[in-house]
N, C-alpha and C positions, 0 to 999 in steps of 0.2 A: 143756195143752201137747202139741204133736205132735212129741215128741222120741223118738228110738230110740237104744239103745246096740247097736252091731253088734260083738260081741266077737271075731269072726273073719271071714276072707274069705268063708266060706260065708254068713254073715249078710248081707253086702253083696250077694252073688248072689241071696239070697232076696228082699231088698228090690227088686232089679231085676226078678225074676220076678213079684212081686206088683204092681209098677207096671205091668208089661206086661199081666198078667191083668185088672187093673181099669181100665185106661186108657180114656179117652173116645175117640171117633172122631177128634177133632182136639184137639191140645193143644200148648201151648208151656211147656217146662220150663227153668228156669234152674238150673244146677248151680254152686254157689258153694263156695269153699274154697281154702285155700292149695295150693301145689304139693305133690303127693303125698297129698292128702286123700282121694282115691278117686273123683273126678269121672268120669274115663274108665273106671274099673273098674265103676262103677255103670251108666254108659251102655252099656258093652259087655254087661253082664248083661241089661239091659232089651232091647237089640236082639237078643241071642241068643234070649231068651224069645219075642220076636215072630217068630222063624223066620228071622232073617238067617243065611245060610250063608256059609262061607268066612271069610276074614280080616276082622276088624273093626278097622280102623286108627284110631289116635288122629289127629285132625285138627290136631295141633300145627303142622305145617308147611304142610299143604294148606289150612288154615282151615276147610274144609267137606268132609265125606264124606256121600254120598247112598246110601241103602240102600232097595231095593224091599221093600215089605211085601205081605202078601196082599191088602190093600185100601189101596193108596196108597204113600206114600213117607215115610221118616224122614230128617231131616237132622241130623247131629251137627256142631256148630260149636265151634271153639276160637278165641276172639277174643283170646287172650293177646298175640299178635304184632301186632295192629292198633293204630294210633295214635289213630284217631278213628272215630266212627260213619260218617263220610263214605266211608271205605274199603270199607264194606259194599256200596256201589253196584257195585263191580268184581266182586263175587261172583255177580251175577245172581240175587239172592234175590227171590222173588215170594211175598208173604205167603200166597197161596192155593195154592201148589204143593206144600207139604209138609203131611202129616197130623200128623206129630209132629216138633217142634223140640226138640232137646237142645242147650242153649247153655252152654258153659263160658266163664267170664269175661264174663258178659253186660253188666257195667257198662261195658265198653269199647265196646259197641255201642249204648249208651243213645240212644234217639231213632231208631234205625235198625232196630229189631226189632219184631215184632208184640207185642201185649199179652201179658203172661205169665199163665199159669194157676196154675202151681205152682212154688214156689221150694224147692230142696233145698240146705240148707247142710250141708257135710260138714267134719269136723275130726277129727284124730287125737286119741284119748283113751286114754292108756295103751297097751295092746297092741291095742286095737280102734279103732273110729271112732264118732263121734256124728253122727247125722243129725237135722237140724231141718227139718220140712216146714211150709211156710206156703202156704195157698191165697190167690190174688190175684184170683180170679174165681169166678163161680158154678160153672163147669166144674171149677175146682180144688177148690172146697169139696166138691162131690159126689164127686170122685175121692178126696179125703182121707177122706171118710166111708167109702167102700168099703174103703180101705186099713186103717182102724181096725177094721173088722169082720173082717178076715182072721185066722182062728184061728192061722195060722203066724206072723204078725207080732205078735200081741197080747203075747206074753211079752217082746218087744224094746222095746215102748213103755215109757218111764220114767214113773213116777207124777207 
């Protein structure tokens, strides 16, 4: 099982840093979980670790925020407010344009998003959070293997 217990906010930041450190050159990540589960917090930590400077805004109302990276661009989407995948056409998304997709509430964009590589499900668990990571492609499987090898994350993986 690829499940981690994140006992404090620093642990969520650590997961974000390790996702950034081990990430493939191109990937699509679905961030799932209830409101307040930590999806935007994890995305923010990952983007910061990739060198994004300045404000990293939640795309709750804008639906998409674009961030330049050293080699390409990251897109952070929050699809909570869309009614159907057809509404994605108005966002000007082009599958090849972003190197990293971070998609919150991906089920609302089903059929209108590129194929997913890694799904990260987040849930509040006591005073911390639980993260379940699932690979959905070869890229995602390789990424997950690199994460599991991280000495900093190993203590957080649950048996």
